[in-house]
N, C-alpha and C positions, 0 to 999 in steps of 0.2 A: 246374260249374267255379267256382273261386273266384279271388279276387285277393289272394293271401296276402302278408303282410308280417310282420316280427318287431319286437318291442320288447325291449330289453335294459336291465337295471338291476341295481343292487346291492340285496340284500334282507337285512335283519337278522331272522332267524327267531326270535330271542328276544324281540323287541318286536312289538306288534300292528301298528304302522304300518311301512311300508317305509322303510328307512334311505335317506336321500338320494333319496327318491322323486321329487323335482323333477328329477333328472338321469336322464331316460329317453331312451335312444337308439332310433332307429327306422330300419329298412331301407327301401328303396324297395319298392313293391308290384309284383308280377308279374301281368300280366293273364291271366285264363282258364287256370289250370293247377292241377293237384293235386300236381305234382312241381316246386316252385320251386327254383331254384338262384341264390342271391345271390352275386355276386362283388364283390371290392374293397370289402368292408364291414369297416371296422376301427373299434372303439369302445374308447376309453381311459377306464376307470372309476377315479375317485378312491377309493382304499381308505382309510378312516379309521385313525388310529393304533391304536385299540383293536382293530380287526379284524386288524391285523398281529400284535399281541401274542397274541391268542387267536382263531384262525381259526374255532373252533367256533361255529356259529350264523349264520355269514354265507354267503351264496350269491349266485351270479349267476343271476338269473331271466330266462328267455326266454319271452315270450308270442308265440304265433303267432295272427294274426287275419286275417279276411277283410275287405278294404277294400270298403266300400259307398259308392257315389257319393251316395246319399240315405239318411238315417237313420244309426243307429249301426252300427259294425263288429261282425261276428260273431266270437266266440271260437272258435278251432280247437283250442287245446291249449297246454300250458306245460311247461317243465322247469326244474329247479333243479340247478345245479352247485355243490357245496359248495366253499368256498375251501380247506378243508383237503385236498381231493383234488387240488389243483394244487400239486404239490411241486417244490422245487428249481429254480424259475424256468424249467423246461423247458416246451416246447410240448406240449399235450395235444390229441389229435385223437380224436374218437369220436362215435358215434351215441347220442343221448339220447332215450329214449321220451317221447312227449308224454303228459301226464296231464290230467285234468279239474281245474277250479278247486276249491280247498279253502276251508273256512271255513263258519261257521254261515249266513252270508248265501246261500251257494250250495247248501246241502243241500236246500232246498225245491225248487229248480229243477235237480235233478241229472239231468235227462233229456238232457244233452249227450252226444253220441256223440263220443268222442275216440279217434283212432287215429293211428298213424304215429310217426315219430321225426324228429329234426332232427340233422344233422351239424354239429358245432361244432369250431372250432379255437381253443383258449384258451391263454393264457399269462399267469401272474401274475408280473410283474417288480417286485420290491420293493427293489432296490438301485439307487442312482443310476448307478453304473458300468455295470450291465447294461442299464439303460434307454437310456443314451447309445449303447451298442453296438447295441442293437436299432434305435434310430432311424437310426443310420448304415447298418446293413444294409438297412433298409427304404427309405431314400432313394436308395440306389445302384441 
């Protein structure tokens, strides 16, 4: 059994470092389960102006980890949702398969067994009017 939680942040796939990597959001962890269900978790990500102009190369990264009371947390999987797949400011709901970590640093220790998927509900709102409507609907 694990104590899974999620990290959510904006990633710039064209650069080596994570864009706005200091703004990582985290869900609460759920004790002793392999089928977590997080409820009432809403994260608002600031999308930079250059990402609005050219959505290619930007994604929302979700890392799923196992919370450890002592020592470092264990990596369970990750998924990326490309910004250009979130069209027309409509809500997107879907299952996204978890993948192993990528990069040169992780190739040597690629014995990680990753399986499963995560269901996400995403919406990219990039107009002020739509954002105000969303907030009004959410607060009611």
